[in-house]
Structures are given as structure tokens and as C-alpha cells.
N, C-alpha and C positions, 0 to 999 in steps of 0.2 A: 530321459532328457528331452526338452520340447525345444522345438525352433519357434522364434518368434514370429509374428505378422510381417516384422522388417529384416527376418531372414538372419537373425541373432541369434547366436548360442553361448551360455556363460561356462568357460572352461574352468574344470574344477582347479580348485588351488593345488593342490599338491601336483597335477599334471603340469599347472604353469611353473611351479617351483622346479619341478624335475626336467621340465623343457628351456628352463631360462629365459621364458617370456614373461620380461616387465611389463609393467603399465606403460603404452604409448609403443611399446613394440610393434615393428611392422612385421606382418607374416604374409606368405602365399599359399595358395591353396595347388594341391595336383590333383587331379582326377584321373583313374587309370581305368575306367567305365566299370568299377566295382568299387574302389574305396576310394574315399577324400583321404588324401594328405595334408595337415598344417605344419608348413615348416617356415622356421625363420627367414625372413629376405635376405637377399644378397645385399651385405651392407655398401651403400654410395660413399665414395669419399665426402665428409663435411654435412652428412644428413643424419648423423646418430644424435642422441640425447643431449650432449654437450653441444653440438650446431644450436640445436633448437633452443637450447638455454642462454647462449649468445646471441642469436638472432633476437629472441624475446627482449635481452636488455639493451641491445644497442640502441643507440640513441636516447636513453631513457637518463641517463646523469645531465643533475642540474647543478654541478659545481663550476662555479665562473674562472677557477683556479687553472692556470696552465698546470702540466705534469711536472715540468722543472719546481714552479711554486708548490705544489704538493709535498715533490722529494725535499725541498729546502726546509719543508718543515721536519721532516722526520731527520734531518743532519745536525750535528753540532758543530758546525761551521769549519769542520777538519775534513769533510769529506765521509766521515765514518758515521754511524747512527749514534744519536744521541741518547741520554737516561731517557727510558721509557718504562712504563710498566710490564713491557713485553719482553726487554732483556733486562731489568734489573736482575741483580743476584738473588739466589734464592735463599730466604732465612731458614735456618735448621728450626725444627718443630721444638718447641718448650721441653725439656725434660719430663719423663715419667714419674707420678708420686710413689715412691717405693712401697711396697704392700706393707701392709700394718701386723701387728701380732695375731700370729695364728693363720697366716698368708692372705689374709682379706685386703680388699683396697683399703685404704685410710683417705678420710675427708681431706681435701686441700684447704678448706677453710673451717674453722671453729666454729660451731654452732654452742651457743648459751643451751644448759639444761632445758628440759621440758619439764616444768612445772605441773606437779599432779595434785588433782584437787580432791 
């Protein structure tokens, strides 16, 4: 393995997986005079991947509605969730086509016979 002119090294995928090093993980280096160790950085509160995502998205909303107005759209006037595709009852699947003679599947649609020339 070679170190680039910028001091970069690619950590093999199997080692990254075993060590739990995900993309954008913070790491620290320790040097004991002989060996260099790479260890996951000690986490600081609010500096993880979730915090970075929230910071990235903060202030990007462009909806001119208030939270109360948005919530009113999801309610049915009684304070409960209204009908929507997310909380509608699930329809049971159609019945399966019973097997035909000899155990094979029977066609659900009758087809006209094929004319032979």
C-alpha cells in the first residue's frame, strides 16, 4: 500500500467494515514510537452524522405554511388523522387461482385456440 503525496491511504473495505468506519467517520491517530493506530474519534455531543444532516437541511424549507396549517391538512376536523393513503385499511389480496388438472396452474383468462396452418 502506498501513501499519496497528500499523505492519504485507502483503508481496505473489509478492515473499514470490521472497524465500523463509515464514510465521513471522524478518526484519531496514535503513535507510540513504533506503530500508528487509527481509532474512531471520541464522539462529541451533536457532532455525529445526524447532526451534520440537520445542519445541512436547516433553513432550506421553502413552504410558506405554518406548522399548525400543515398539521390541519392531515387532520379530519376532529383532531384525529383523516383518511389518507398511509392509514387507509389494507385490502386483502385477490384469491389465488386454483390449480388445474394435473396440479399445474390454470390460466385465469381463457384464450382462443391457436389456428394451425
